[in-house]
C-alpha positions as CSV (number, residue, x, y, z in Angstrom):
1,M,-88.3,185.0,35.8
2,K,-90.3,182.6,33.7
3,K,-88.3,183.2,30.6
4,I,-85.0,182.8,32.4
5,V,-86.2,179.6,34.1
6,V,-87.5,178.1,30.9
7,I,-84.5,178.9,28.7
8,N,-81.9,177.7,31.3
9,G,-84.1,174.6,32.1
10,L,-84.2,173.7,28.4
11,I,-80.5,174.3,27.9
12,A,-79.8,172.0,30.9
13,A,-82.2,169.5,29.6
14,V,-80.7,169.4,26.1
15,I,-77.2,169.0,27.5
16,I,-78.2,166.2,29.9
17,A,-80.6,164.3,27.7
18,G,-78.7,165.0,24.5
19,V,-75.2,164.1,25.7
20,S,-76.5,161.1,27.6
21,S,-78.5,159.8,24.6
22,L,-75.5,160.3,22.3
23,F,-73.3,158.4,24.8
24,L,-75.8,155.6,25.1
25,W,-76.4,155.4,21.4
26,S,-72.7,155.4,20.5
27,A,-71.6,153.0,23.2
28,G,-74.6,150.6,22.8
29,S,-74.2,147.3,24.7
30,D,-70.5,147.9,24.9
31,S,-70.8,150.5,27.6
32,A,-69.3,149.4,30.9
33,H,-72.0,150.2,33.5
34,S,-69.4,151.0,36.2
35,Q,-67.8,153.6,34.0
36,S,-71.0,155.0,32.5
37,E,-72.4,155.8,35.9
38,W,-69.8,158.4,36.8
39,L,-70.0,159.8,33.3
40,G,-73.8,160.1,33.6
41,Y,-73.5,162.1,36.8
42,L,-70.8,164.3,35.3
43,I,-73.1,165.1,32.4
44,M,-75.8,166.0,35.0
45,V,-73.5,168.3,36.8
46,V,-72.5,170.1,33.6
47,G,-76.1,170.5,32.5
48,L,-77.3,171.5,35.9
49,S,-74.7,174.2,36.1
50,F,-77.4,176.3,34.3
51,V,-79.1,176.4,37.7
52,F,-76.4,178.8,38.8
53,V,-76.7,180.7,35.5
54,A,-80.5,181.1,35.9
55,I,-80.3,182.3,39.5
56,K,-77.6,184.8,38.6
57,Q,-79.5,186.1,35.6
58,H,-82.7,186.4,37.6
59,R,-80.8,188.3,40.4
60,D,-79.0,190.6,38.0
61,K,-81.7,191.3,35.4
62,N,-84.9,191.2,37.4
63,L,-84.0,192.0,41.0
64,G,-81.4,194.7,40.7
65,G,-78.6,192.5,41.9
66,V,-80.3,191.5,45.2
67,I,-81.7,188.0,45.8
68,D,-82.3,186.0,49.0
69,F,-81.7,182.3,49.4
70,V,-85.4,181.4,49.1
71,Q,-85.8,183.2,45.8
72,G,-82.7,181.7,44.4
73,F,-83.8,178.3,45.6
74,K,-87.1,178.6,43.8
75,V,-85.4,179.6,40.5
76,G,-82.9,176.7,40.8
77,L,-85.6,174.2,41.7
78,L,-87.7,175.1,38.7
79,V,-84.7,174.8,36.4
80,T,-83.9,171.4,38.0
81,L,-87.5,170.2,37.5
82,I,-87.5,171.1,33.8
83,A,-84.2,169.3,33.3
84,A,-85.4,166.3,35.3
85,L,-88.6,166.0,33.4
86,F,-86.7,166.0,30.1
87,Y,-84.2,163.5,31.6
88,V,-87.0,161.1,32.5
89,V,-88.8,161.4,29.2
90,S,-85.6,161.0,27.2
91,W,-84.6,157.9,29.3
92,E,-88.1,156.4,28.7
93,F,-87.8,157.0,25.0
94,Y,-84.3,155.4,24.9
95,Y,-85.5,152.5,27.0
96,Q,-88.5,151.8,24.9
97,N,-86.8,152.2,21.5
98,L,-83.2,151.3,21.9
99,G,-82.7,149.9,25.4
100,D,-83.7,146.3,24.8
101,G,-81.7,144.2,27.1
102,Y,-80.4,147.1,29.2
103,I,-81.5,145.8,32.6
104,E,-80.1,142.4,31.8
105,A,-76.7,143.9,30.7
106,Y,-76.7,146.0,33.9
107,Q,-77.3,142.9,36.0
108,Q,-74.6,140.9,34.3
109,S,-72.1,143.7,34.6
110,H,-72.8,144.1,38.4
111,L,-72.6,140.3,39.0
112,E,-69.3,140.1,37.1
113,Q,-67.9,142.9,39.2
114,M,-68.9,141.1,42.3
115,A,-67.3,137.9,41.1
116,E,-64.1,139.8,40.3
117,R,-64.0,141.2,43.8
118,G,-64.2,137.7,45.2
119,A,-67.9,137.6,46.4
120,S,-69.1,134.2,47.6
121,D,-71.6,132.2,45.6
122,I,-74.1,132.8,48.4
123,E,-73.6,136.6,48.1
124,I,-73.9,136.4,44.3
125,A,-77.1,134.3,44.6
126,T,-78.6,136.7,47.0
127,V,-77.9,139.7,44.8
128,T,-79.1,137.9,41.8
129,K,-82.5,137.3,43.5
130,E,-82.7,140.9,44.5
131,M,-81.8,142.1,41.0
132,D,-84.4,139.8,39.5
133,E,-87.1,141.3,41.8
134,F,-85.9,144.8,40.9
135,A,-86.1,143.9,37.1
136,L,-89.7,143.0,37.6
137,L,-90.5,146.3,39.1
138,Y,-88.4,148.2,36.5
139,D,-90.7,146.8,33.8
140,K,-93.4,149.1,35.2
141,L,-93.4,152.6,33.7
142,Y,-94.2,154.4,37.0
143,F,-91.5,152.7,38.9
144,R,-88.9,153.3,36.1
145,A,-89.9,157.0,36.0
146,V,-89.5,157.4,39.8
147,I,-86.1,155.6,39.8
148,T,-84.9,157.8,36.9
149,L,-86.2,160.9,38.6
150,L,-84.3,159.9,41.7
151,E,-81.1,159.7,39.7
152,I,-81.1,163.4,38.7
153,L,-83.2,165.1,41.4
154,P,-80.6,164.9,44.3
155,V,-77.9,166.2,42.0
156,G,-80.1,169.1,41.0
157,L,-81.1,169.9,44.6
158,I,-77.5,169.9,45.7
159,I,-76.5,172.3,42.9
160,T,-79.6,174.4,43.6
161,L,-78.8,174.7,47.3
162,L,-75.1,175.6,46.7
163,S,-76.0,178.1,43.9
164,A,-78.7,179.8,46.0
165,F,-76.3,180.0,48.9
166,V,-73.4,181.4,46.9
167,L,-75.5,183.9,44.9
168,K,-77.7,185.3,47.8
169,T,-77.1,188.9,48.5
170,K,-78.0,191.1,51.5
171,T,-80.9,193.4,50.9
172,N,-80.4,197.1,51.0
173,R,-82.6,198.1,53.8
174,V,-83.1,201.7,54.6
175,R,-83.5,202.5,58.3
């Protein structure tokens, strides 16, 4: 099981961190945050599809084609955690080395979208204050790491739950 989990976790991590980093590097400050968000989640789903692969491989290679939901969930969760760890580390590397001005560009993009939708000056001022407070917190490594982890972990958990449910098989009990 360990080999299957590690290999599929690393494949998922390379897809997610690699493609995301390539996108961020190529788009630079020109990336529209509203469009890059859905692309980021799409990349996560593609990479985390290896949760399904890992559960199926473990079931077929190690368990004789029989796996219950809990066993499948454990395999999927481990693959998700490996991918999530690499995602957080790769984001931190990007943020420290190439992400200068990222949070400011994100704030500006969000405020521009609000103005385009016709938000009032009071609404924009309120959101600006909230975003400034968030930016202060985002400067702290531990906060940034938790926020980054919370981006990928729910996606991985949903894929893990679905994969474990779809791939579970009934045990062959002799009575």
